[in-house]
C-alpha positions as CSV (number, residue, x, y, z in Angstrom):
1,X,51.7,87.8,73.4
2,X,50.4,90.8,74.8
3,X,51.2,93.0,78.2
4,X,48.3,94.7,79.8
5,X,47.7,96.5,82.7
6,X,45.4,95.3,85.6
7,X,44.1,97.4,88.3
8,X,44.3,100.7,89.9
9,X,46.5,103.1,87.6
10,X,49.2,104.8,89.3
11,X,47.9,107.8,89.4
12,X,45.1,109.3,91.9
13,X,42.1,108.6,90.7
14,X,40.0,112.1,90.7
15,X,37.2,113.0,93.4
16,X,34.6,114.9,93.2
17,X,35.9,118.2,95.1
18,X,38.6,118.2,97.1
19,X,38.1,118.0,101.1
20,X,37.5,120.6,102.8
21,X,40.6,121.8,105.0
22,X,40.5,120.7,108.4
23,X,42.4,120.7,111.5
24,X,44.9,117.6,112.4
25,X,45.5,115.3,115.3
26,X,45.5,111.9,115.6
27,X,43.3,108.5,117.3
28,X,46.0,106.4,118.4
29,X,47.6,105.8,115.4
30,X,45.2,107.0,112.8
31,X,45.5,110.2,112.0
32,X,42.4,112.4,111.7
33,X,41.7,116.2,109.7
34,X,41.8,116.6,105.9
35,X,45.7,115.9,105.7
36,X,45.0,112.0,106.5
37,X,42.7,109.7,104.7
38,X,39.0,109.6,105.8
39,X,38.6,106.8,108.3
40,X,35.8,104.2,108.6
41,X,34.8,103.4,112.5
42,X,32.3,101.0,113.9
43,X,31.0,100.2,117.0
44,X,31.1,96.8,118.8
45,X,27.9,95.1,119.8
46,X,29.4,92.9,122.9
47,X,29.5,94.0,126.4
48,X,32.9,95.5,127.0
49,X,33.4,93.8,130.1
50,X,33.7,90.4,127.7
51,X,37.0,91.3,127.7
52,X,37.2,88.1,125.2
53,X,34.4,88.7,123.2
54,X,35.0,92.4,122.2
55,X,38.6,91.6,121.4
56,X,37.3,88.9,119.1
57,X,34.6,91.1,117.3
58,X,37.8,94.0,116.9
59,X,39.4,91.5,115.3
60,X,36.5,90.7,113.2
61,X,36.1,94.2,111.9
62,X,39.7,95.2,111.7
63,X,40.0,92.6,109.1
64,X,37.1,93.8,107.1
65,X,39.4,97.5,106.9
66,X,37.8,98.9,110.3
67,X,40.1,102.2,111.1
68,X,38.8,103.1,114.5
69,X,36.0,101.1,116.8
70,X,34.2,102.5,119.7
71,X,33.0,100.5,122.6
72,X,30.4,101.5,125.5
73,X,31.5,101.9,128.8
74,X,28.1,102.7,130.9
75,X,29.8,100.5,133.8
76,X,32.1,100.1,135.9
77,X,32.9,96.6,135.0
78,X,33.0,98.5,131.4
79,X,35.5,101.0,132.8
80,X,37.7,98.4,134.5
81,X,38.1,96.2,130.9
82,X,39.1,100.0,129.3
83,X,43.3,99.3,129.9
84,X,43.6,95.3,128.3
85,X,41.3,95.8,125.5
86,X,42.9,99.5,124.8
87,X,45.9,97.7,124.9
88,X,45.7,94.6,123.1
89,X,43.2,96.3,119.9
90,X,44.7,96.0,116.9
91,X,43.7,99.5,116.0
92,X,42.7,102.7,118.1
93,X,39.6,102.3,120.4
94,X,37.2,105.0,121.6
95,X,35.2,104.9,124.6
96,X,31.7,105.8,124.3
97,X,30.4,107.8,127.5
98,X,27.4,109.0,128.6
99,X,25.6,110.2,131.7
100,X,28.2,109.5,133.9
101,X,31.2,112.2,133.8
102,X,33.9,109.6,135.9
103,X,34.2,107.3,132.9
104,X,35.2,110.1,130.8
105,X,38.7,110.3,133.3
106,X,38.7,106.5,133.7
107,X,39.0,106.0,129.2
108,X,41.5,108.9,129.7
109,X,43.5,107.0,132.0
110,X,43.0,103.6,130.5
111,X,45.1,105.0,127.4
112,X,41.9,105.1,124.9
113,X,42.6,106.5,121.8
114,X,39.3,108.9,122.2
115,X,36.6,109.5,124.3
116,X,33.0,110.0,122.8
117,X,31.1,112.4,125.5
118,X,27.7,113.3,124.6
119,X,26.7,116.8,126.1
120,X,23.4,116.1,125.7
121,X,23.3,113.5,128.5
122,X,26.5,113.5,130.5
123,X,25.5,115.2,134.1
124,X,26.9,118.7,134.9
125,X,29.3,118.2,131.7
126,X,29.9,121.6,131.0
127,X,31.5,122.5,134.4
128,X,33.8,119.8,133.9
129,X,35.3,120.6,130.7
130,X,38.1,122.1,132.4
131,X,39.7,119.0,134.0
132,X,38.6,117.1,131.0
133,X,40.7,118.9,128.7
134,X,43.3,118.8,131.2
135,X,43.6,115.1,131.6
136,X,43.1,114.4,128.0
137,X,45.8,116.7,127.0
138,X,48.6,115.1,129.4
139,X,47.1,111.6,128.3
140,X,47.4,112.2,124.5
141,X,44.0,111.4,124.3
142,X,41.6,112.9,121.7
143,X,37.6,113.8,122.0
144,X,34.7,113.4,120.0
145,X,31.8,115.9,120.9
146,X,28.7,113.6,119.4
147,X,25.9,115.4,120.1
148,X,23.0,113.7,118.9
149,X,19.3,114.2,118.1
150,X,17.4,111.9,120.4
151,X,19.5,113.1,123.2
152,X,19.8,116.6,122.3
153,X,19.8,118.9,125.7
154,X,16.4,120.3,126.7
155,X,17.1,123.6,127.0
156,X,18.0,123.9,123.1
157,X,14.6,121.7,122.3
158,X,12.8,124.3,124.7
159,X,14.3,126.7,122.2
160,X,14.0,125.2,119.1
161,X,11.0,122.8,119.4
162,X,12.9,120.0,118.2
163,X,16.4,118.6,117.0
164,X,16.5,121.1,114.2
165,X,19.7,121.4,112.5
166,X,20.0,124.7,114.1
167,X,20.0,123.3,117.4
168,X,22.1,120.2,116.4
169,X,24.8,122.8,115.7
170,X,24.2,125.3,118.4
171,X,25.0,122.6,121.0
172,X,28.0,121.3,118.8
173,X,29.6,124.5,119.0
174,X,28.7,125.9,122.3
175,X,30.6,122.6,123.4
176,X,33.4,122.8,120.8
177,X,33.9,126.9,122.2
178,X,34.9,125.5,125.9
179,X,37.2,123.1,125.0
180,X,39.2,126.0,122.9
181,X,38.6,128.2,125.7
182,X,40.8,126.0,127.8
183,X,42.8,125.6,124.9
184,X,42.3,122.1,123.9
185,X,41.9,121.8,119.9
186,X,41.9,117.9,119.6
187,X,38.5,117.0,119.0
188,X,35.9,116.5,116.2
189,X,32.4,116.7,115.9
190,X,29.4,114.8,115.0
191,X,25.9,116.3,114.7
192,X,23.9,112.8,113.9
193,X,19.9,112.6,113.3
194,X,17.9,109.8,111.9
195,X,16.4,112.2,109.4
196,X,18.8,112.1,106.6
197,X,18.1,115.4,105.5
198,X,18.1,117.3,108.7
199,X,21.4,115.6,109.2
200,X,22.8,116.7,105.8
201,X,22.0,120.6,106.8
202,X,23.3,120.1,110.3
203,X,27.0,119.1,108.9
204,X,26.3,121.9,106.0
205,X,26.1,124.4,108.7
206,X,28.4,123.0,111.1
207,X,31.4,122.9,107.8
208,X,30.5,127.0,107.3
209,X,31.2,127.5,111.1
210,X,34.6,126.2,111.6
211,X,37.6,124.0,110.7
212,X,36.7,121.1,112.8
213,X,37.2,117.7,111.9
214,X,33.4,116.2,111.3
215,X,32.4,112.9,111.8
216,X,29.3,111.8,109.9
217,X,27.1,109.2,110.8
218,X,23.0,109.0,110.0
219,X,22.2,107.9,113.8
220,X,19.7,104.7,113.9
221,X,19.6,104.5,110.3
222,X,17.4,101.0,110.4
223,X,17.9,97.7,108.8
224,X,21.0,96.7,106.6
225,X,19.0,98.0,103.2
226,X,17.3,100.7,104.4
227,X,20.4,102.0,106.8
228,X,22.9,101.8,104.2
229,X,20.3,103.8,101.7
230,X,20.3,106.4,104.4
231,X,23.3,106.6,105.3
232,X,24.7,106.3,101.2
233,X,22.2,109.2,100.2
234,X,23.5,111.8,103.1
235,X,27.1,110.6,103.0
236,X,27.6,111.1,99.1
237,X,25.7,114.6,99.3
238,X,28.2,116.0,101.9
239,X,31.7,113.4,101.2
240,X,30.8,114.8,97.5
241,X,31.5,118.3,98.4
242,X,34.6,117.7,100.5
243,X,32.7,117.5,103.8
244,X,33.2,114.7,106.6
245,X,36.9,113.3,107.9
246,X,35.6,110.0,109.7
247,X,32.5,108.0,108.9
248,X,30.4,105.2,110.8
249,X,27.3,103.7,109.3
250,X,25.0,102.7,112.0
251,X,23.2,99.7,110.7
252,X,20.8,97.3,112.7
253,X,23.2,94.9,112.0
254,X,26.6,93.1,112.7
255,X,29.4,95.5,113.1
256,X,31.4,93.9,110.0
257,X,28.4,95.1,107.8
258,X,28.5,98.7,109.0
259,X,32.6,98.6,108.1
260,X,31.7,96.6,104.5
261,X,29.2,99.4,103.4
262,X,31.6,102.2,104.9
263,X,34.4,101.3,102.8
264,X,32.0,100.9,100.2
265,X,30.9,104.1,99.9
266,X,34.2,105.9,100.3
267,X,35.9,103.6,97.5
268,X,32.4,104.5,95.1
269,X,33.4,108.3,95.4
270,X,37.4,107.7,95.3
271,X,37.9,108.4,98.8
272,X,39.9,105.2,99.3
273,X,41.6,102.9,96.8
274,X,38.8,100.6,94.7
275,X,39.3,96.7,95.8
276,X,37.1,94.2,94.2
277,X,34.4,96.0,91.9
278,X,31.8,93.8,90.3
279,X,29.9,95.3,87.5
280,X,26.9,93.6,86.3
281,X,23.8,94.0,84.2
282,X,20.6,95.0,86.0
283,X,17.2,93.8,85.0
284,X,16.8,93.7,81.2
285,X,14.5,91.7,78.5
286,X,18.0,91.5,76.4
287,X,19.8,89.2,79.3
288,X,20.4,85.9,77.3
289,X,21.6,84.0,80.3
290,X,20.9,83.7,83.7
291,X,22.6,86.9,84.8
292,X,21.5,87.5,88.5
293,X,22.6,83.9,89.6
294,X,26.5,84.5,87.6
295,X,26.6,87.8,89.5
296,X,25.7,86.4,93.1
297,X,27.9,83.3,92.6
298,X,30.8,85.0,91.1
299,X,30.3,87.9,94.1
300,X,30.3,85.1,96.3
301,X,33.2,83.3,95.0
302,X,35.5,86.0,95.2
303,X,34.5,87.6,98.7
304,X,37.1,89.1,100.4
305,X,39.8,89.7,97.6
306,X,41.6,92.4,98.2
307,X,42.8,92.8,94.5
308,X,41.9,96.1,92.8
309,X,40.3,94.4,89.9
310,X,37.0,95.7,88.2
311,X,35.2,92.2,87.1
312,X,32.1,92.6,84.5
313,X,29.6,89.7,84.4
314,X,27.1,91.0,81.4
315,X,24.4,88.9,79.8
316,X,23.5,90.8,76.6
317,X,25.2,91.8,72.9
318,X,24.4,95.2,73.3
319,X,26.8,96.6,76.5
320,X,28.2,93.2,77.4
321,X,31.5,93.5,74.9
322,X,31.6,96.9,75.5
323,X,31.9,96.1,79.5
324,X,33.9,93.0,79.2
325,X,36.3,94.9,77.7
326,X,36.9,97.6,79.6
327,X,37.1,95.5,82.5
328,X,40.3,94.4,84.1
329,X,38.4,90.6,83.9
330,X,35.2,90.1,82.2
331,X,32.5,87.7,80.7
332,X,29.9,88.9,77.9
333,X,27.0,85.9,77.8
334,X,24.8,85.1,75.2
335,X,23.3,82.0,73.2
336,X,24.4,79.9,76.1
337,X,28.3,80.2,76.4
338,X,30.7,83.4,77.5
339,X,33.6,85.2,76.4
340,X,35.8,85.7,78.7
341,X,38.1,89.4,78.6
342,X,41.0,89.9,80.2
343,X,41.8,93.8,79.7
344,X,39.8,93.7,76.4
345,X,41.4,90.4,75.1
346,X,39.2,87.6,75.2
347,X,41.5,84.7,76.3
348,X,38.4,81.6,76.0
349,X,34.9,81.1,75.1
350,X,33.6,78.5,78.3
351,X,29.7,77.3,77.9
352,X,27.6,78.9,80.4
353,X,27.8,76.4,83.0
354,X,31.5,77.1,83.4
355,X,31.5,80.9,83.5
356,X,31.6,81.2,87.3
357,X,34.4,78.5,88.0
358,X,36.4,80.1,85.1
359,X,35.8,83.8,86.4
360,X,36.6,82.8,89.8
361,X,40.0,81.1,88.6
362,X,41.1,83.9,86.1
363,X,40.5,86.3,89.6
364,X,42.7,84.3,91.5
365,X,45.3,84.0,88.9
366,X,45.3,87.8,88.2
367,X,45.1,88.8,91.6
368,X,48.1,86.1,92.3
369,X,50.0,87.9,89.5
370,X,49.7,91.4,91.1
371,X,51.0,90.6,94.4
372,X,54.1,89.1,92.4
373,X,54.2,92.1,90.3
374,X,54.1,94.5,93.4
375,X,56.6,92.5,95.4
376,X,59.2,92.6,92.4
377,X,58.1,96.2,91.4
378,X,56.6,98.1,94.4
379,X,57.0,101.3,92.8
380,X,56.1,100.8,89.3
381,X,52.6,101.3,89.3
382,X,49.8,98.9,88.0
383,X,50.9,95.4,87.8
384,X,50.8,94.1,84.0
385,X,50.0,90.7,82.9
386,X,50.6,89.0,79.5
387,X,48.0,87.3,77.7
388,X,48.4,85.2,74.7
């Protein structure tokens, strides 16, 4: 019998660059700033006044790993629903406010964890910052100053000609100075743009200008595939240099998909504990089995698994044995069969048509063992499983 360790190591995994130092405050129960983990956000697609539908969607994104959820508040009916939603939501709620400043105060009074304000399209916003800051401070509500390339103030558009990085940053810094002038510091800033290059440069400039926590987003990023690529490229560029305290992946897709992508980006950079990690062969003429189908079926069969397992699905003799041996669980396939590895040890060889069910069965067994070991030894580090 051989004892092997599974899952993430006891020590924190390395990151590319330490987080940029930023201020600390809370959005409800979630800490924001460099002393807290980077949080994943999304936005509901329901009509906020449909309370049951909105709470149901919040429950779905919470289950997918969302930390903070934003909800729209464009009408009186939506504002009236805010107190119930804020009270019953399992995660902090941010009210998204545009055009009507009265809804900023309604959201604060409703007990929302934060309010997102768009200085570019709220009428006479600057004239009301003092009152907004006072109300937010009294209720323990934080603010997100959300500058957007598609709704920049006309004065800045006239000055710069278009939504340049400099224009976005000037808008953000001006609004930040107004809140700070009135003694309010519990805010984060976003400077979103649909072009990742402009977005990245804007956040670089903003990060150089102050210690405000920054909320990252490529706005209107597009359908799932295109939006995922844009967001991954932009977020990876910034997060790998320590820039960013909260993120939202904006996709033309259900909110749960945004949360999944956001979590995966953070996990890939070791900025969030990794859960299930599927390693599989790329397109290659050396493959001796249908590795595409194997990987898709294994991924589908393990969907929702929370255990931090690394599963390798390999289809040739070049990299297959090494990758499978290095993973928590893996298969090296060829000649119509697959060798099943558990942390470097071959535990069995199965026919090709049994690979998927065997991997799923072994993954579930290992996950259960990990849960059991964690319950019995909560501070012992990575769990240990014996294989023969």
